[in-house]
C-alpha positions as a Markdown table, in Angstrom:
| # | Residue | x | y | z |
|---|---|---|---|---|
| 1 | Met | 0.0 | 0.0 | 0.0 |
| 2 | Thr | 1.3 | 3.4 | -0.9 |
| 3 | Ala | 2.0 | 6.0 | 1.8 |
| 4 | Phe | -0.8 | 8.2 | 0.4 |
| 5 | Leu | -3.4 | 5.4 | 0.8 |
| 6 | Ile | -2.2 | 4.7 | 4.3 |
| 7 | Leu | -2.5 | 8.4 | 5.2 |
| 8 | Leu | -5.9 | 8.6 | 3.6 |
| 9 | Glu | -7.1 | 5.5 | 5.5 |
| 10 | Thr | -5.8 | 7.0 | 8.8 |
| 11 | Leu | -7.6 | 10.3 | 8.1 |
| 12 | Ile | -10.9 | 8.5 | 7.3 |
| 13 | Lys | -10.7 | 6.5 | 10.5 |
| 14 | Lys | -10.0 | 9.6 | 12.6 |
| 15 | Asp | -12.8 | 11.5 | 11.0 |
| 16 | Ala | -15.2 | 8.5 | 11.6 |
| 17 | Gln | -14.3 | 8.6 | 15.2 |
| 18 | Lys | -15.1 | 12.3 | 15.5 |
| 19 | Met | -18.1 | 13.3 | 13.6 |
| 20 | Ile | -21.3 | 15.4 | 13.7 |
| 21 | Glu | -24.3 | 13.2 | 13.3 |
| 22 | Val | -27.5 | 14.2 | 11.5 |
| 23 | Met | -30.6 | 13.5 | 13.5 |
| 24 | His | -34.1 | 14.7 | 12.8 |
| 25 | Ile | -35.8 | 16.9 | 15.4 |
| 26 | Asp | -38.5 | 14.3 | 16.0 |
| 27 | Gln | -35.7 | 11.8 | 17.0 |
| 28 | Ile | -34.3 | 14.3 | 19.4 |
| 29 | Arg | -37.7 | 15.1 | 20.9 |
| 30 | Asn | -38.5 | 11.4 | 21.3 |
| 31 | Trp | -35.1 | 10.6 | 22.9 |
| 32 | Phe | -35.7 | 13.2 | 25.6 |
| 33 | Gly | -39.5 | 12.4 | 25.9 |
| 34 | Asn | -38.8 | 8.7 | 26.3 |
| 35 | Arg | -36.6 | 9.6 | 29.3 |
| 36 | Gly | -39.2 | 11.8 | 31.0 |
| 37 | Tyr | -38.1 | 15.2 | 29.7 |
| 38 | Pro | -40.5 | 16.3 | 26.9 |
| 39 | Phe | -39.9 | 19.6 | 25.3 |
| 40 | Asp | -42.7 | 22.1 | 24.8 |
| 41 | Asn | -44.0 | 21.6 | 21.2 |
| 42 | Asn | -43.6 | 25.3 | 20.6 |
| 43 | Ser | -40.0 | 25.4 | 21.8 |
| 44 | Lys | -37.3 | 26.1 | 19.3 |
| 45 | Leu | -34.4 | 23.7 | 19.8 |
| 46 | Arg | -30.9 | 24.1 | 18.5 |
| 47 | Tyr | -28.8 | 21.0 | 18.7 |
| 48 | Lys | -25.9 | 19.0 | 17.3 |
| 49 | Val | -25.1 | 15.4 | 17.9 |
| 50 | Val | -21.4 | 14.4 | 18.2 |
| 51 | Asn | -19.9 | 11.0 | 17.9 |
| 52 | Val | -16.5 | 10.7 | 19.6 |
| 53 | Arg | -14.7 | 7.4 | 20.3 |
| 54 | Gly | -17.9 | 5.5 | 19.5 |
| 55 | Ser | -20.0 | 7.4 | 22.1 |
| 56 | Arg | -22.9 | 9.7 | 21.0 |
| 57 | Trp | -23.4 | 13.1 | 22.8 |
| 58 | Ile | -25.9 | 15.9 | 22.2 |
| 59 | Phe | -25.4 | 19.6 | 22.7 |
| 60 | Ile | -28.8 | 21.2 | 23.0 |
| 61 | His | -30.4 | 24.6 | 23.7 |
| 62 | Asp | -34.1 | 24.9 | 24.4 |
| 63 | Glu | -35.3 | 28.5 | 23.9 |
| 64 | Phe | -37.6 | 28.0 | 27.0 |
| 65 | Asp | -34.7 | 27.0 | 29.3 |
| 66 | Glu | -34.8 | 29.3 | 32.3 |
| 67 | Phe | -31.0 | 29.4 | 32.6 |
| 68 | Asp | -30.5 | 30.0 | 28.8 |
| 69 | Glu | -27.7 | 27.3 | 28.6 |
| 70 | Val | -26.4 | 24.9 | 26.0 |
| 71 | Gln | -26.3 | 21.5 | 27.8 |
| 72 | Ile | -24.5 | 18.3 | 26.9 |
| 73 | Tyr | -26.1 | 14.8 | 27.4 |
| 74 | Cys | -24.7 | 11.4 | 26.7 |
| 75 | Met | -27.1 | 9.7 | 24.4 |
| 76 | Asp | -25.8 | 6.2 | 25.1 |
| 77 | Ser | -27.6 | 6.2 | 28.4 |
| 78 | Gly | -31.2 | 5.4 | 29.4 |
| 79 | Phe | -31.1 | 8.5 | 31.6 |
| 80 | Cys | -31.5 | 12.1 | 30.7 |
| 81 | Glu | -29.1 | 14.0 | 32.9 |
| 82 | Pro | -26.9 | 16.9 | 31.6 |
| 83 | Phe | -23.2 | 16.4 | 32.1 |
| 84 | Asp | -22.4 | 20.1 | 31.8 |
| 85 | Gly | -23.8 | 23.4 | 30.6 |
| 86 | Trp | -22.5 | 26.7 | 29.2 |
| 87 | Pro | -24.2 | 30.1 | 28.7 |
| 88 | Arg | -25.8 | 30.2 | 25.3 |
| 89 | Lys | -24.6 | 33.7 | 24.6 |
| 90 | Gly | -21.1 | 33.4 | 23.1 |
| 91 | Phe | -21.2 | 29.5 | 22.8 |
| 92 | Ser | -19.4 | 28.2 | 19.8 |
| 93 | Trp | -21.3 | 25.5 | 17.8 |
| 94 | Ala | -18.2 | 24.9 | 15.7 |
| 95 | Lys | -17.3 | 21.2 | 15.2 |
| 96 | Lys | -13.8 | 21.7 | 16.7 |
| 97 | Asn | -15.3 | 23.2 | 19.9 |
| 98 | Leu | -18.0 | 20.5 | 20.2 |
| 99 | Ile | -15.5 | 17.7 | 19.8 |
| 100 | Lys | -13.2 | 19.3 | 22.5 |
| 101 | Leu | -16.0 | 19.7 | 24.9 |
| 102 | Thr | -17.2 | 16.1 | 24.3 |
| 103 | Lys | -13.7 | 14.8 | 24.9 |
| 104 | Asp | -13.6 | 16.8 | 28.2 |
| 105 | Ala | -17.0 | 15.3 | 29.2 |
| 106 | Ile | -15.7 | 11.7 | 28.4 |
| 107 | Ser | -12.6 | 12.2 | 30.4 |
| 108 | Asn | -14.6 | 13.6 | 33.4 |
| 109 | Glu | -17.0 | 10.7 | 33.1 |
| 110 | Tyr | -14.4 | 8.0 | 33.8 |
């Protein structure tokens, strides 16, 4: 195998371990609702799902949240408990930031 193909394969594997997943809003509402935390039907939700090291995490902001925070939840759990939260104002939804925050949550979890 050429060096280029080896490098390409490594990059693909790394990207697969750190990716933003696309999930429909109904899937998100169902995931939270099935765990006893239904969102108001009129609430505007902003979210991104991140898969890092085979673990799925969601960053979510509910416009009706009284603390106006973006929260992170582990979606591999049967529970709906935020691991952390950040003020919505100034929060970066950039992929690089979400992956860093997810890695921090994973390291704090174990």
